Structure formats: structure tokens, C-alpha cells
C-alpha positions in Angstrom: 101.6 150.4 38.9 99.0 147.7 39.6 95.6 148.9 40.7 94.1 147.1 43.6 90.8 146.5 41.8 88.9 143.4 40.6 87.7 142.9 37.1 84.3 144.2 37.7 85.8 147.4 39.2 88.1 147.7 36.2 85.2 147.3 33.8 83.3 149.9 35.7 86.4 152.2 35.5 86.6 151.7 31.8 83.0 152.6 31.3 82.9 155.4 33.9 85.9 157.5 32.6 84.3 158.2 29.2 81.0 158.6 30.9 82.5 161.1 33.4 84.2 163.0 30.6 81.0 163.0 28.6 79.1 164.3 31.7 81.7 167.1 32.2 81.6 168.0 28.5 77.8 167.9 28.6 77.8 170.3 31.5 80.3 172.5 29.8 78.2 172.4 26.6 75.1 173.3 28.6 77.1 176.1 30.2 78.3 177.3 26.8 74.7 177.2 25.4 73.5 179.3 28.3 76.4 181.7 27.9 75.8 181.8 24.1 72.1 182.6 24.7 73.1 185.3 27.3 75.7 186.7 25.0 73.3 186.7 22.1 70.8 188.6 24.2 73.5 191.1 25.3 74.8 191.4 21.8 71.3 192.1 20.6 70.8 194.7 23.3 74.2 196.3 22.6 73.3 196.3 18.9 70.0 198.0 19.8 71.9 200.5 21.8 74.2 201.2 18.9 71.3 201.5 16.5 69.4 203.7 18.9 72.6 205.8 19.4 72.8 206.1 15.5 69.2 207.1 15.4 69.8 209.7 18.1 72.8 211.0 16.1 70.6 211.1 13.0 68.0 213.1 14.8 70.7 215.5 16.1 72.1 215.9 12.6 68.6 216.7 11.2 68.1 219.2 14.1 71.5 220.7 13.2 70.4 221.0 9.6 67.1 222.6 10.6 69.1 225.0 12.8 71.4 225.9 9.9 68.3 226.6 7.7 67.0 229.0 10.4 70.0 231.1 9.8 69.0 231.6 6.2 65.3 232.1 6.7 63.1 232.6 9.6 59.7 231.1 9.4 57.2 229.6 11.7 57.7 226.1 10.1 61.4 226.2 11.0 60.6 227.2 14.5 58.1 224.4 14.8 60.7 222.0 13.2 63.3 223.1 15.8 60.8 222.5 18.6 59.9 219.2 17.2 63.6 218.2 16.8 64.3 219.2 20.4 61.3 217.2 21.6 62.3 214.2 19.5 65.9 214.3 20.8 64.5 214.6 24.4 62.2 211.6 23.8 65.1 209.7 22.4 67.2 210.4 25.5 64.3 209.2 27.7 64.1 206.0 25.7 67.9 205.6 25.8 68.0 206.1 29.5 65.3 203.5 30.0 67.0 201.0 27.7 70.4 201.5 29.4 68.6 201.1 32.8 66.9 197.9 31.6 70.2 196.6 30.2 72.2 197.7 33.2 74.6 199.4 30.9 75.1 202.7 32.6 78.6 204.1 32.2 80.6 207.3 32.0 80.0 207.3 28.2 76.3 207.2 28.9 76.5 210.1 31.3 78.6 212.2 28.8 76.1 211.3 26.0 73.2 212.4 28.2 75.1 215.7 28.9 75.8 216.4 25.3 72.3 215.6 24.3 71.0 217.9 27.0 73.2 220.7 25.7 72.0 220.0 22.1 68.4 220.1 23.3 69.0 223.4 25.2 70.6 224.9 22.0 67.6 223.8 20.0 65.2 225.2 22.5 67.1 228.5 22.7 67.2 228.7 19.0 63.5 228.0 18.7 62.6 230.6 21.4 64.8 233.4 20.1 64.5 232.6 16.4 62.8 235.8 15.5 64.7 238.1 17.9 68.2 236.6 17.4 70.5 238.0 15.0 72.1 236.1 12.3 75.4 236.3 14.2 73.7 234.7 17.2 72.2 232.0 15.1 75.6 231.2 13.7 77.0 230.9 17.2 74.2 228.5 18.1 74.8 226.6 14.9 78.5 226.4 15.8 77.7 225.1 19.3 75.1 222.7 17.9 77.7 221.5 15.4 80.2 220.9 18.3 77.5 219.0 20.3 76.7 216.9 17.3 80.3 216.1 16.7 80.8 215.2 20.4 77.7 213.0 20.3 78.9 211.4 17.1 82.3 210.7 18.7 80.5 209.3 21.7 78.2 207.1 19.6 81.1 206.0 17.5 83.1 205.2 20.6 80.2 203.1 22.0 79.8 201.4 18.6 83.5 200.4 18.6 83.2 199.2 22.3 80.2 197.1 21.3 82.1 195.6 18.4 85.1 194.8 20.6 82.8 193.2 23.2 81.1 191.2 20.4 84.5 190.1 19.1 85.6 189.1 22.7 82.4 187.1 23.1 82.9 185.4 19.8 86.5 184.6 20.7 85.5 183.2 24.0 82.8 181.1 22.3 85.3 179.9 19.8 87.7 179.0 22.5 85.1 177.1 24.5 84.0 175.2 21.4 87.6 174.3 20.7 88.1 173.2 24.3 84.9 171.2 24.0 86.2 169.5 20.9 89.6 168.9 22.5 87.9 167.4 25.6 85.9 165.0 23.4 89.1 164.0 21.6 90.9 163.5 24.9 87.9 161.5 26.3 88.0 159.2 23.3 91.7 158.7 23.6 91.4 158.2 27.3 88.7 155.6 26.9 90.7 153.8 24.2 93.9 154.0 26.3 92.2 152.7 29.5 90.4 149.9 27.6 93.6 149.0 25.8 95.5 149.0 29.1 93.0 146.8 30.9 92.4 144.5 28.0 96.1 144.0 27.4 96.7 143.4 31.1 93.8 141.0 31.6 94.4 139.1 28.3 98.2 138.8 29.0 97.5 137.4 32.5 94.7 135.1 31.2 97.2 133.7 28.6 99.7 133.2 31.4 96.9 131.5 33.4 96.0 129.2 30.5 99.7 128.4 30.1 100.0 127.5 33.8 96.9 125.4 33.6 98.5 123.5 30.7 101.7 123.1 32.6 99.8 121.9 35.7 98.0 119.3 33.6 101.3 118.1 32.1 103.1 118.0 35.5 105.4 120.9 34.5 106.6 123.8 36.7 104.4 126.9 36.5 105.6 130.0 34.6 105.5 133.6 35.7 103.0 134.8 38.3 99.8 136.7 37.2 100.3 139.7 39.4 97.5 141.9 40.5 94.6 142.2 42.9 91.7 141.0 40.8 90.0 137.7 40.2 92.7 136.6 37.6 95.3 137.1 40.3 93.2 135.2 42.8 92.7 132.4 40.3 96.4 132.3 39.7 97.1 132.1 43.4 94.5 129.3 43.8 96.2 127.5 40.9 99.6 127.8 42.5 98.2 126.6 45.8 96.7 123.6 43.9 100.1 123.0 42.2 101.8 123.1 45.6 99.2 120.7 46.9 99.8 118.4 43.9 103.5 118.6 44.5 103.1 117.7 48.1 100.7 114.9 47.1 103.2 113.6 44.5 106.0 113.8 47.1 103.8 111.8 49.5 103.0 109.3 46.7 106.6 109.0 45.8 107.5 108.6 49.5 104.8 106.0 49.9 105.8 104.2 46.7 109.4 104.2 47.8 108.8 103.1 51.3 106.1 100.4 50.8 107.3 96.8 50.8 105.2 96.0 47.7 106.6 96.5 44.2 104.9 99.3 42.3 105.7 99.5 38.6 104.4 100.5 35.1 104.8 98.4 32.0 104.2 100.0 28.6 102.5 98.5 25.6 105.6 96.8 24.3 106.1 95.0 27.6 109.0 97.1 28.9 109.2 98.3 32.5 109.0 102.1 32.5 108.8 102.8 36.2 109.8 100.8 39.3 110.0 101.7 43.0 112.8 100.8 45.3 111.0 97.8 46.8 112.4 95.8 43.9 115.7 95.7 45.8 114.2 94.1 48.9 111.9 91.7 47.0 113.8 90.8 43.8 117.4 92.0 44.6 117.4 94.5 41.7 117.9 98.3 41.9 115.0 100.0 40.4 117.2 101.5 37.7 118.3 98.0 36.6 114.7 97.0 35.9 113.7 100.2 33.9 113.7 99.2 30.3 113.8 95.5 31.0 111.1 93.2 29.6 108.5 92.3 32.1 108.2 88.7 30.9 112.0 88.3 31.5 111.2 88.6 35.2 108.7 85.8 35.1 109.6 82.1 35.4 109.6 80.5 32.0 106.9 78.0 32.9 104.5 80.8 33.9 105.0 83.1 31.0 102.4 81.8 28.7 99.7 82.1 31.3 100.9 85.7 32.1 100.7 86.6 28.4 97.1 85.3 28.1 96.0 87.2 31.2 97.6 90.4 30.0 95.8 90.2 26.8 92.5 89.5 28.6 93.3 92.5 30.9 93.7 94.8 27.9 90.5 93.5 26.2 88.2 93.6 29.2 89.8 96.7 30.8 89.3 95.1 34.2 91.6 94.6 37.2 93.3 91.2 37.3 95.5 89.4 39.8 98.4 87.5 38.2 99.9 84.9 40.5 103.2 83.6 39.3 106.8 82.9 40.2 109.2 85.7 39.6 113.0 85.5 39.2 115.1 86.9 41.9 118.4 88.4 40.9 120.2 85.5 42.6 118.2 83.1 40.4 115.8 82.0 43.1 112.0 81.9 42.5 109.8 84.3 44.4 106.0 83.6 44.6 104.2 86.8 43.8 100.8 88.2 43.1 100.7 91.1 40.5 97.5 93.2 40.9 97.2 95.3 37.8 95.0 97.1 35.3 95.4 98.5 31.8 95.3 102.3 31.3 94.1 103.2 27.8 95.1 106.8 28.1 98.7 106.0 29.2 98.9 102.8 27.0 100.5 101.0 30.0 99.9 98.4 32.7 100.0 99.5 36.3 101.0 96.8 38.8 101.3 96.4 42.5 103.2 93.2 43.3 103.0 91.3 46.7 105.6 88.8 47.8 103.5 85.8 48.9 106.4 83.4 49.3 105.9 83.3 53.1 102.2 82.8 52.6 102.8 80.0 50.2 105.2 78.4 52.7 102.6 78.8 55.4 99.9 77.3 53.1 102.2 74.3 52.4 102.9 73.9 56.1 99.1 74.2 56.8 98.4 71.5 54.3 101.1 69.3 55.8 99.6 70.1 59.3 96.2 69.2 58.0 97.5 66.0 56.6 99.1 65.2 59.9 96.0 66.0 61.8 93.9 64.0 59.5 96.4 61.1 59.7 96.3 61.3 63.6 92.5 61.5 63.6 92.2 58.6 61.2 94.7 56.6 63.2 93.3 57.4 66.7 91.6 54.5 68.5 89.3 57.1 70.0 86.3 58.1 68.0 86.2 61.8 67.0 83.3 63.6 65.3 82.6 67.3 64.5 79.1 68.6 65.3 77.9 71.8 63.6 75.6 74.5 65.2 72.6 72.5 64.1 73.6 69.3 66.0 74.5 67.6 62.7 77.6 65.5 62.2 80.0 67.2 59.8 83.1 65.0 60.2 83.9 61.6 61.6 87.2 59.6 61.8 87.5 55.9 61.0 87.2 54.9 64.7 83.7 56.4 64.8 82.8 54.3 61.8 84.0 51.2 63.6 82.2 52.2 66.9 78.8 52.7 65.3 79.4 50.1 62.4 78.3 52.9 60.0 80.1 54.5 57.1 81.1 58.2 57.0 78.5 59.0 54.3 75.8 57.5 56.6 77.0 59.4 59.7 77.7 62.9 58.1 74.6 65.0 58.0 72.7 62.9 60.5 71.6 64.1 63.9 74.2 63.3 66.5 71.6 62.6 69.2 69.9 60.0 67.1 72.9 57.7 67.5 72.5 57.5 71.3 69.9 55.2 73.0 70.6 56.7 76.5 71.9 60.1 77.5 71.7 62.5 80.4 68.5 64.5 80.7 68.5 67.6 78.5 67.4 71.0 79.7 64.9 73.1 77.8 66.5 74.7 74.8 69.8 72.8 75.3 71.6 71.6 72.2 73.6 68.3 71.9 76.9 70.2 72.0 75.8 72.0 75.2 74.7 68.7 76.7 78.1 67.0 75.9 80.0 70.1 77.3 78.0 69.8 80.5 77.9 66.0 80.8 81.5 65.1 79.9 83.5 62.5 81.8 83.1 59.0 83.1 80.5 59.9 85.7 77.8 60.4 83.1 75.8 57.6 81.6 75.9 57.6 77.8 74.9 54.6 75.7 75.5 54.6 71.9 73.6 52.5 69.4 75.1 50.5 66.5 73.7 49.6 63.2 72.5 46.2 64.5 70.7 48.0 67.4 73.3 46.8 69.9 74.7 49.4 72.2 77.8 50.2 74.2 78.8 52.3 77.2 80.3 55.5 75.9 82.3 58.3 77.5 82.0 61.6 75.7 84.3 64.7 75.9 83.5 68.0 74.2 86.1 70.5 73.0 84.4 73.8 72.2 86.7 76.0 70.1 86.7 79.8 70.4 85.3 79.9 66.8 82.5 77.4 67.3 80.2 79.5 65.2 82.5 78.6 62.2 83.7 75.1 62.7 81.4 73.6 65.4 82.2 71.4 68.4 84.7 68.5 68.5 83.3 65.5 70.4 85.5 62.5 71.4 83.8 59.2 72.0 85.4 56.3 73.9 83.9 52.8 74.2 84.2 52.2 78.0 82.1 49.1 78.1 85.2 46.9 79.0 86.4 49.5 81.5 83.0 49.6 83.2 82.9 45.8 83.4 86.4 45.8 84.8 85.5 48.5 87.3 82.5 46.4 88.4 84.6 43.3 88.7 87.1 45.3 90.9 84.2 46.5 93.1 82.9 43.0 93.4 86.4 41.7 94.2 87.0 44.4 96.9 83.6 43.8 98.4 84.2 40.0 98.5 87.7 40.3 99.8 86.7 42.9 102.4 83.7 40.9 103.7 85.3 37.5 103.4 88.7 38.5 104.9 87.8 41.1 107.5 85.9 38.7 109.8 88.5 35.8 109.8 91.3 38.3 110.2 89.5 39.9 113.2 89.2 36.5 114.8 92.8 35.6 114.1 94.0 38.9 115.6 91.8 38.4 118.7 93.2 34.9 119.1 96.8 36.1 118.8 96.2 38.9 121.2 94.8 36.4 123.8 97.7 34.1 123.1 100.3 36.8 123.7 98.5 37.9 126.9 98.8 34.3 128.2 95.1 33.5 128.3 95.8 30.1 126.9 98.5 29.3 129.4 102.2 29.5 129.4 103.9 29.2 126.1 107.5 29.4 125.0 109.2 32.8 124.4 109.8 31.8 120.8 106.1 31.2 120.3 105.3 34.5 121.8 107.7 36.3 119.4 106.1 34.5 116.4 102.7 35.4 117.8 103.6 39.1 118.1 104.9 39.1 114.5 101.8 37.4 113.3 99.6 39.9 115.3 101.5 42.8 113.7 101.0 41.4 110.1 97.4 40.6 110.9 96.9 44.2 112.0 98.4 45.4 108.7 96.0 43.2 106.8 93.0 44.5 108.8 94.0 48.1 108.2 94.6 47.3 104.5 91.1 45.8 104.2 89.6 48.8 106.0 91.4 51.3 103.8 90.4 49.4 100.7 86.8 49.7 101.8 87.2 53.4 102.5 88.8 53.9 99.0 86.0 52.0 97.4 83.4 54.2 99.2 85.3 57.3 98.0 85.4 56.1 94.4 81.7 55.2 94.4 80.6 58.4 96.1 79.0 56.4 99.0 81.2 58.0 101.7 79.6 61.1 102.8 81.3 64.1 104.6 79.2 65.2 107.5 80.2 68.8 108.0 79.5 70.6 111.2 80.9 73.5 113.2 83.9 72.3 115.2 87.0 73.8 116.9 90.2 72.6 115.3 92.1 72.6 118.6 89.8 69.7 119.9 90.6 67.7 116.7 94.4 68.2 117.2 94.2 67.2 120.9 92.2 64.0 120.1 94.7 63.0 117.3 97.7 63.6 119.5 96.2 61.8 122.4 95.4 58.7 120.3 99.1 58.6 119.1 100.6 59.2 122.6 101.6 55.5 123.0 103.1 55.3 119.5 105.2 58.4 120.2 106.4 57.2 123.5 107.4 53.8 122.1 109.4 55.5 119.4 110.9 58.1 121.8 109.5 61.0 119.8 108.0 64.1 121.3 104.9 65.7 119.8 104.4 69.4 120.2 101.4 71.4 119.0 99.9 74.9 119.2 96.5 75.7 120.6 94.8 76.4 117.3 91.5 78.1 118.3 89.8 78.1 114.9 86.2 77.2 114.2 85.6 75.3 111.0 82.7 73.8 109.1 84.1 70.3 108.7 83.7 66.6 109.4 85.6 66.1 112.7 86.1 62.3 112.3 87.6 62.7 108.8 89.9 65.5 109.9 90.9 63.4 112.9 91.7 60.6 110.5 93.9 62.9 108.3 95.8 64.3 111.4 96.4 60.7 112.8 97.7 59.6 109.4 100.1 62.5 109.0 101.3 62.6 112.6 101.8 58.8 112.8 103.9 59.0 109.6 106.0 61.7 111.1 106.5 59.7 114.3 107.4 56.5 112.4 110.0 58.2 110.2 111.6 60.2 113.1 114.5 59.0 115.2 114.3 58.6 118.9 114.8 61.9 120.7 113.5 64.0 117.8 110.4 66.2 117.9 107.3 66.4 115.7 105.5 69.8 115.8 102.1 70.8 114.7 102.0 74.5 113.6 99.5 76.9 112.1 100.7 79.3 109.3 98.9 82.6 108.6 97.1 82.4 105.3 94.2 84.8 104.4 90.8 83.1 104.3 92.5 79.7 104.8 93.6 77.6 107.7 97.0 76.1 106.9 98.4 73.4 109.2 101.9 72.0 109.0 103.1 68.7 110.5 106.9 69.1 110.7 109.3 66.2 111.5 113.1 65.9 111.6 113.3 62.6 109.8 115.1 61.4 106.7 113.2 63.6 104.3 111.6 62.8 100.9 113.4 63.1 97.5 111.9 65.6 95.1 111.2 62.9 92.6 108.9 61.1 95.1 107.0 64.1 96.4 104.5 64.2 93.6 103.5 60.5 93.7 103.3 59.7 97.4 99.7 61.0 97.4 98.8 58.3 94.9 97.5 54.9 95.9 100.0 52.2 97.0 102.9 54.6 96.7 105.7 54.9 99.3 109.0 56.6 99.4 111.0 53.3 99.5 109.8 49.9 98.6 110.5 48.2 101.9 108.8 50.9 104.0 105.6 48.8 104.2 107.5 45.9 105.8 109.6 48.0 108.2 107.0 50.7 109.1 103.8 48.7 108.5 102.3 51.1 106.0 99.8 50.2 103.2 100.5 53.0 100.7 96.9 54.2 100.9 97.0 56.6 103.8 98.2 59.8 102.0 95.7 59.0 99.1 92.9 58.9 101.6 94.1 62.1 103.3 94.2 63.8 99.9 90.6 62.7 99.1 89.3 63.9 102.4 91.0 67.3 102.2 89.7 67.8 98.7 86.2 66.9 99.7 86.4 69.8 102.2 87.4 72.1 99.4 91.1 72.2 100.4 94.5 71.1 99.2 97.4 69.1 100.5 101.1 68.9 99.8 104.6 68.4 101.2 107.9 70.3 101.3 111.0 68.3 102.1 114.7 67.9 101.5 116.6 64.6 102.0 118.2 64.6 105.5 116.4 67.7 106.7 113.0 66.3 107.6 109.6 66.9 106.0 106.8 69.4 106.3 103.3 68.0 105.3 100.7 70.7 105.0 97.0 71.1 104.2 94.8 74.1 103.7 91.1 74.3 104.6 88.7 77.2 103.8 87.6 79.3 106.8 83.9 79.0 106.1 83.0 79.8 109.8 84.1 83.0 111.6 87.4 82.7 113.4 87.0 82.9 117.3 90.5 82.9 118.5 93.9 84.2 117.7 
């Protein structure tokens, strides 16, 4: 049976049992001493009683002798002796009574003794009184009575003496028994203490040995032996050790599961170079089962060209006892080479290398692809006719391509590290705190004036474009520089040509058109029908030329930014009515009906420009509609926008032409300008006007099913009608 006690309680128990027995024995000894003292006192008192009884008997015997002498002779001395003897016996009886009273030893024997002594005293007194008168016969009678009394007293004293002796023997026996019991108790106490100590020491030492054995097993990764049962600290320590062992088992299971499920190879190589442990990742990475590699030489897995380097690094790893990365090519079971990094360290206690190997084949492939990509990018940059430079966060040039060197007539070594802004003689105004990269990002495009300076102090017109990557803080800003000096000169020549053509041709064409109109109307008299027909064709072509010149001037104004859009609050329904009214004659001549809704919407727009857009779109719809067809102007609901559609039932527009018809000089068919009188600039002008109003324009069409031209304008003024 195991006691539910800790070690401290057991130690206290071991100490307390002998102590308790000692205390009990001490109390018993104290009791025995007290009893011994009391018995000694009683024994002394009983002895005194026996002695006093013997003295009383002696006095009675002397009195008997005196009484017997009185039978022989009668003298006053004998009488006095008898009186004295009677008095002495009487005194002895008084003392005996007091002694028995003090000792609380009154008994029937005491009463009988007192009675006998009283009779003896009475005989002595009677003999003393009648000594002279009594006859000899009377004296003999008294002597006989006295003799009987003395014998009775002697028997009583002897009886009391034997009783005292018996009591003394009983007391002695009791004392002897108690002393023996005391000795037996001391012996039992010693044996109990030794037994308890032996039991506890054996129990604790055996469990401590089991605990030490379990600790050794735990350190050597062995299963634990028997449980140290109990309820004390040893049992608690054993339970804690078992919990620790269970935790270690769970941890080892997790480690094994982790090692078996990771994609990296985890292995151990001993001092001789043989693989002693290998996880299952070897199958996926190298094609080997882990059991196939255990016992195999590690160097046999390494490509032959890399083995010498691996051996040197392994030796260095052992000497320095540091972690190293071994990058090498490892042999796959199929014979293919796998690029791997072996991260390992040397364990002196285990006399083995521990490795974690990563398959970097994909990374190597990506690095190779990256190198090829970098080579391609570098080749592209070096072969680009456009100059490209990289600007760091301090506005310093960090990279240039050959085109930059040609543009500035400077070498790459002269450009790299210099300030980018120092190579420009003219640039847009910089804001306070603005960097060169910020300036280029803000002032990119052909509309900004940049002039770059060459080595010989000559300059050229430049167009800069900035590409700010998301990781600008790391690689900087890419700036593309294009020499647009020739383009600017060509643009200026075009402007000059348009201006000259417009001014030099518009006035003569206006005069010619006026003359032809007067000729057709007969102001110059009657002319032949043939001449009238030729005059009408000439008037038609002259009108086309005048419109072409006017549209060229308008396009030029748009490109140069001279044409202003004068926005004002206007009702769109009025603009529609004006456009339809101006095209009424064209619609009637083509037999086309124009229908429109009353679009009561108030806009912030330029009414003249919107009228121009509507006239252009509606006139195109009329021209490309057959006689008897209808052109409709409709509004489409669109939140925050006004969407207007001009829908015709004409020939339609192929999908391939829908994207380009809003470009300059573009028409659906090449002979449309001859048959319909168009210039190819109308839709381009419409697009520019709509975009200047913040809107958009487009077309939806299918060949043979008509077309739907639409444009959207923002509703910047509150709508006043349905």
C-alpha cells in the first residue's frame, strides 16, 4: 500500500514514530517512577506497621511474662510492672490506631487486633487490681486468658505480616512487569524506527534509481521503463519526466512529419562521407527512395567536375565549425544534373554533417533567362534611335544608351554621374523643391519646350518622356529623349504652307465661285446649256476647294491651340433646330426626311461649334441615304451625360473603317469625295470639337443596315426639361 505522502511528510513520519514511542515510554517511565515512589512509601509504611505490630506483640509477651510471675510471687513491683505493661500496650494501641488512620489502612484485621489488645489490657488491669486478693487459681485463669490473647494477637500480627509480604511481592512483580514492558517498548520502538526507515529508504531509493534510468533513456531517445508510483515528489518528477518524454515524442513526430513533407532534402552524412539519414524529398528531387541513398557515399551524388570543390568546402566546414552553403550540380537517378544548394554544418558531438538541400534548377533557369532578357534589353537600348538615360534619386545620370552619346556628342563616362539638368540649355520652369525627374514627368510630350546642349555648345529641340517605375527608390527614373528639331522645322513648314495656301487660294477661289454663280444665273447674258452644265460642275468643285481651305485653316487653328471654345449656357434644342433648318434644302434635294426630338437640355457649350458638329453629322447622313429614307435625331438616357444619336438608313460602314473615319482625310470609300463632295476632314473636326467640350464621339454600324453616329457631352448645367 502506497501512502499518499510527500517526501517531507515521510521524513517527518520516520522521525515522529520513534519520537512518539519515546514520548510514550517516557510518560510510562515517569508513571513507573511515581508508582515506584508511592509503592516504596507504602512498603515503608507497611513495614512500619509490621514492625510496630511486632513491638506490640513483644510488649504483650513481656506483659504475659510479668503476669505469669505474679502467680509465683506477689509484690508491689509486679503490680507496678503489670500496670506499666497495660499502659504501654494501651499507648501502643493508640499509636497503632493513629498510624493506620494516617496510612488509611483500616481493616477487619485492625479491628480484631484492637479488640484482642483491649482484652489483653483489660486482663492486665484486672490482674493488677486484684493481684493481692486474687487466688492463685484466679491468676492462672487470667494467665490462661492472657496467653490466649497473646496467641491471637500473634496470629493477627503474623497474618498482617504475611499480607504485607504478599503486597510487597505483588508490587515488586508489577514493577518488574512494567520494567520489562518498558524494555520491550524500547526494543519495539527501535525496530519500528529501523523498519520504517528501511521501508522509506528502500522505496525512495528504488524509485530514484528508476527515475535516473528513465532520465538516461530519455537522453538516449529510448522508451521509458516502469513508472515510479506514489504520491510524493519522486512520483511527481516521474510524471513530469513522462510528460516531457511525451512532448519530445510529439515533437519528434512533428519533426519527422515536417522532414518527410518538406520539398527540401534533409540528410545526415557521417565522418566517412556516407549518408546515414535521408528524408523522402529525395524521391521528388533526385528520383531516389530515401532507403536507396542511406549508406551511399555523398560524393557519388555530386557531379564529377564539382567534387573537388565540395571536398575542400567540407574540410573547411569541419575546421571552422561554421555553416556553409555548397552550390553544386547533383546527379539525378535518371542521369540528369540538378542544380542544388546544400546548407550544412558539422556536429562534433555526432561526428556528422547535417544538410538541408534546395533545388535551385528553376532559379538557375530563371537567372539564365533574366541574363538573356537583360542582354536583349541592353541590345534593344543600344540599338534604339531614341536616346534613353536612367536618372537616380539625386538627379544624376546612372545609365545612357549609345543614342544619348550621339545626341549630346559625349561619351558614357562623361555623362554618367553628371547632373541631368546641366545638359539642357532651356527647359520648362521648375517649381520650388521639384526634381528633374518630377519636372520631366510633368512636362513630357511635344507641347513642352526643351533644348539640349551638345559638347560644342550647339543645341537641339528635344522631346522628353519619363517612365517612373513603381520601385523608383531603387532604380530611378527612365527618361527617353528624342531629337525633334527636324520635326519642328517640318511642322513649321507645314504651318507656313497651309497659311500661304489658305490666304493665297481662298480669295481667288471666292472670286471664281462668285463669277460662276453669276454666270449660271445669267447675269452675263444667255449662254449655251453645255456651258451652263460645265459652269455648275466648276462651281461645285470650286465650293469643294473653298470648304477644303476653310477646314484646313480650322484644323491648323486646332493644332496650334489658337481656336478657342467659347462656352456659354445654351439650350440644345435650339442648336438642333438651327442645324436642321440650315440643311433643309439639302434634305429636300436628296428626297430625305429629317426627324428630331425636342431635346430640352441646357448645356455649358459653344453653340457655334456644336452647330458645326450637328451640320456635319446630319449632312453626312443625308448624303449617304437613299431618296425616301429618314434621318432621325434622338436622345439616349445616360446618367450625367447628354448622348445624341444621328441615325440613318444608308449603306452602313464596315467594321474595319469605323475606327479610322475620325482621322484626317479618311473616308469609307476612295471615290466618296468625288461623288459626295467630302474633304475627309469633317469627322476629324467633329471629334476635336467634342473632345474640347470634355465629351466623346463614335459610330455603330453594320453594312446594309445604316449607321448611328453618337456623341456624349457632360451635363455641367442643370437639366430643365424632360
